[in-house]
NUKOLFI-672362 format. One line per 2 residues: number of its first residue (from 0); their letters; for each residue x, y, z of C-alpha. Coordinates in Angstrom, 2 decimals. Layout:
BEGIN
NUM = A = X:Y:Z  ...
***
This chain:
BEGIN
0 = MQ = 9.98:10.25:-30.02  9.03:7.44:-27.66
2 = SK = 11.41:6.33:-24.93  12.76:2.78:-25.16
4 = AT = 12.93:2.59:-21.37  10.82:0.21:-19.30
6 = VY = 9.60:1.13:-15.84  8.93:-1.84:-13.57
8 = LI = 6.70:-1.40:-10.52  8.26:-3.95:-8.17
10 = PV = 6.27:-5.14:-5.13  8.06:-6.27:-2.00
12 = PI = 6.69:-8.34:0.91  4.27:-6.70:3.33
14 = AE = 5.36:-8.98:6.17  9.09:-9.37:6.68
16 = GA = 10.55:-12.30:4.77  7.29:-13.31:3.07
18 = TD = 8.85:-13.78:-0.35  6.29:-16.46:-1.20
20 = TL = 3.79:-13.64:-1.82  5.83:-12.35:-4.77
22 = SP = 5.63:-13.33:-8.42  8.66:-15.35:-9.66
24 = QI = 8.96:-12.71:-12.39  10.18:-10.20:-9.82
26 = RN = 13.45:-12.07:-9.28  14.15:-12.03:-13.02
28 = VI = 13.41:-8.30:-13.31  15.61:-7.42:-10.34
30 = GT = 18.41:-9.49:-11.84  18.42:-7.41:-15.04
32 = TK = 17.65:-3.94:-13.63  20.41:-1.54:-12.59
34 = HF = 18.49:1.69:-11.98  16.02:2.12:-9.13
36 = FV = 13.80:4.78:-7.62  13.02:3.72:-4.05
38 = EN = 11.08:4.98:-1.06  13.78:3.94:1.40
40 = LR = 17.34:3.13:0.38  18.11:0.73:3.21
42 = SA = 14.90:-1.31:2.97  15.12:-1.41:-0.85
44 = RR = 18.65:-2.82:-0.76  17.54:-5.40:1.81
46 = AI = 14.50:-6.37:-0.30  16.60:-6.78:-3.44
48 = KL = 19.09:-8.99:-1.63  16.27:-11.04:-0.11
50 = VH = 14.62:-11.69:-3.48  17.83:-12.02:-5.49
52 = PA = 20.75:-13.03:-3.19  23.23:-12.90:-6.09
54 = AE = 22.47:-9.24:-6.84  25.59:-7.03:-6.67
56 = ID = 24.18:-4.10:-4.73  27.25:-1.90:-5.25
58 = TL = 26.74:-1.98:-9.03  23.17:-0.63:-8.80
60 = RF = 22.09:3.01:-8.94  19.50:4.26:-6.47
62 = SA = 17.55:7.50:-6.16  15.27:8.11:-3.18
64 = MD = 11.68:9.29:-3.70  11.86:11.98:-1.03
66 = KH = 8.53:12.63:0.71  9.26:16.36:0.86
68 = TG = 10.95:17.12:-2.47  9.55:14.24:-4.52
70 = VD = 11.35:12.52:-7.39  14.56:13.74:-9.00
72 = KN = 12.84:14.61:-12.28  16.03:15.47:-14.15
74 = LL = 17.56:12.12:-13.27  14.37:10.30:-14.27
76 = KD = 14.28:12.13:-17.62  17.91:11.15:-18.20
78 = WL = 17.26:7.49:-17.40  14.15:7.46:-19.60
80 = KS = 16.03:9.11:-22.46  18.86:6.58:-22.11
82 = GH = 16.40:3.70:-22.44  17.22:2.06:-19.10
84 = AI = 15.18:-0.57:-17.31  14.02:1.32:-14.20
86 = GV = 12.67:-0.32:-11.04  10.36:1.41:-8.57
88 = IS = 10.27:0.01:-5.02  8.29:1.24:-2.01
90 = ES = 8.87:0.15:1.59  6.24:-2.60:1.46
92 = GC = 3.59:-3.86:-0.91  2.96:-2.31:-4.30
94 = PG = 4.44:1.05:-5.38  1.95:3.60:-6.65
96 = VA = -0.93:2.30:-4.49  -0.98:4.12:-1.15
98 = DP = 2.78:4.43:-1.66  5.10:6.60:-3.81
100 = GA = 5.51:5.84:-7.51  2.65:7.58:-9.33
102 = EI = 4.79:10.59:-10.29  7.38:8.34:-11.95
104 = VS = 4.70:6.41:-13.82  3.09:9.63:-15.02
106 = MA = 6.39:10.92:-16.43  7.13:7.54:-18.00
108 = QQ = 3.73:7.49:-19.68  4.27:10.99:-21.05
110 = AG = 7.67:9.95:-22.40  6.14:6.95:-24.15
112 = AK = 8.07:4.44:-22.04  6.69:1.00:-21.30
114 = VV = 5.26:0.60:-17.78  5.01:-2.90:-16.29
116 = AL = 3.21:-3.58:-13.00  4.48:-6.80:-11.45
118 = TG = 2.34:-9.10:-9.32  2.70:-8.87:-5.56
120 = PN = 0.85:-8.30:-2.28  -1.31:-5.25:-1.66
122 = SI = -2.80:-5.00:1.83  -5.78:-2.94:0.67
124 = LL = -7.01:-5.51:-1.86  -6.14:-8.51:0.32
126 = AL = -8.14:-7.01:3.20  -11.09:-6.31:0.91
128 = MA = -11.00:-9.83:-0.53  -11.18:-11.40:2.94
130 = SG = -13.66:-8.93:4.45  -16.93:-10.17:2.97
132 = LN = -17.85:-6.54:2.28  -18.75:-5.04:-1.10
134 = GQ = -15.91:-5.72:-3.53  -17.81:-4.29:-6.51
136 = SF = -17.81:-0.73:-5.18  -15.15:0.45:-2.76
138 = AF = -12.98:3.47:-1.98  -9.58:3.71:-0.36
140 = VG = -9.38:7.02:1.54  -5.91:6.73:3.09
142 = YL = -5.35:8.18:6.56  -8.13:9.90:8.50
144 = PV = -7.56:13.17:10.38  -5.84:12.73:13.73
146 = KE = -7.40:15.63:15.61  -10.96:16.20:16.72
148 = PM = -13.56:17.21:15.67  -12.29:16.54:12.12
150 = RS = -11.67:12.85:12.85  -15.18:12.10:14.09
152 = QR = -16.69:14.15:11.29  -14.70:12.19:8.73
154 = IK = -15.75:8.83:10.18  -19.41:9.84:10.13
156 = SL = -19.18:11.16:6.57  -17.58:7.91:5.38
158 = EL = -20.29:5.88:7.07  -22.96:8.03:5.42
160 = RS = -21.29:7.66:2.03  -21.05:3.89:2.49
162 = AK = -24.77:3.63:3.22  -25.79:6.01:0.43
164 = EN = -23.65:4.41:-2.29  -23.51:0.83:-0.96
166 = QT = -19.75:1.23:-0.99  -17.00:-0.22:1.21
168 = QI = -14.79:2.47:2.75  -11.17:1.46:3.35
170 = FI = -8.58:3.33:5.42  -5.37:2.84:7.38
172 = ET = -3.76:4.19:10.51  -0.27:4.52:11.94
174 = PY = 0.18:1.25:13.90  0.66:2.85:17.31
176 = RN = -2.72:4.60:16.90  -4.66:1.44:15.96
178 = SL = -6.39:1.16:19.33  -7.44:4.80:19.23
180 = ML = -8.85:4.33:15.74  -10.93:1.39:16.93
182 = ED = -12.27:3.40:19.86  -13.25:6.27:17.56
184 = LL = -15.01:3.90:15.15  -16.96:2.27:17.97
186 = KN = -17.92:5.68:19.29  -19.01:7.26:16.00
188 = CS = -20.49:4.45:13.89  -23.94:2.91:14.04
190 = DQ = -24.28:-0.44:15.83  -25.41:-2.05:12.56
192 = TR = -22.41:-0.91:10.52  -20.02:-3.72:9.70
194 = LC = -16.34:-3.19:10.49  -13.53:-5.38:9.20
196 = IA = -10.16:-5.26:10.95  -7.32:-6.74:8.91
198 = CD = -4.12:-7.02:10.94  -0.60:-8.16:9.99
200 = IT = -1.66:-9.23:6.50  0.54:-12.08:5.11
202 = GQ = 2.39:-12.16:8.44  2.56:-14.93:11.04
204 = QE = 0.03:-13.17:13.29  -2.41:-12.33:10.50
206 = WI = -6.10:-12.07:11.32  -8.96:-10.58:9.31
208 = VT = -12.34:-10.43:11.05  -15.61:-8.68:10.15
210 = RT = -18.28:-7.95:12.75  -20.90:-5.30:13.40
212 = IK = -19.94:-2.34:15.54  -22.24:-3.70:18.26
214 = EW = -20.46:-7.05:18.19  -17.03:-5.37:18.36
216 = KN = -18.22:-3.40:21.41  -19.03:-6.68:23.16
218 = QK = -15.80:-8.36:22.12  -13.22:-5.63:21.78
220 = PV = -9.85:-6.87:20.47  -6.47:-5.73:21.72
222 = LQ = -4.76:-4.31:18.66  -1.01:-4.67:18.69
224 = KQ = 1.27:-2.21:16.94  1.02:-4.06:13.64
226 = PT = 0.07:-2.72:10.19  -3.72:-2.74:10.06
228 = VF = -6.37:-1.97:7.45  -9.87:-0.88:8.52
230 = LI = -12.97:-1.33:6.34  -16.54:-0.23:7.04
232 = MA = -19.81:-1.07:5.30  -22.96:0.71:6.45
234 = S = -26.54:-0.30:5.73
***
């Protein structure tokens, strides 16, 4: 028997307060949804109130998607069985893409529930769109290893894959390690490889610039502790 529940994947702003990046549909969904799985309880409540000021937070039910124990599967099964409208909210951007949410969607699909992905900002795609690199073939590889020699080996393998498959490689870093990431890319990549740095996407200090590694070496930017996406394209 198919579930009559609907699971809504609800994007939230990447940059604080940037509600203009969200689909108007999101406000309507939040206004009619009472059950939520969220990455962070505090930021989810704040996002809901920002998008829908009239929302009565105390009447809503929240369950955290714990990074160690995962989703409360029994609760999700109960909500799906009861036919609820269920919202999924990550800390920023789109749930399920480089953020929690895939496990909930998988269970909802198996239960025959309807899954609706709402329109909102995703830093990975926005960076790719503005990079000028190959948008027909690309791979998001998440975080790179922190320690050496694994980090350098990973960078070199991604550059080799990019050249071999004519494919843009996309990755992210913890903001306070942005400068170190840049140094490692300049040290390990060929001078001809193109590197796009996309910083503070949709924010007031946003900048997205693509140059060759050689050009970046001659004009090295100071990366602040802001969310940043890195993209490389080797030839």
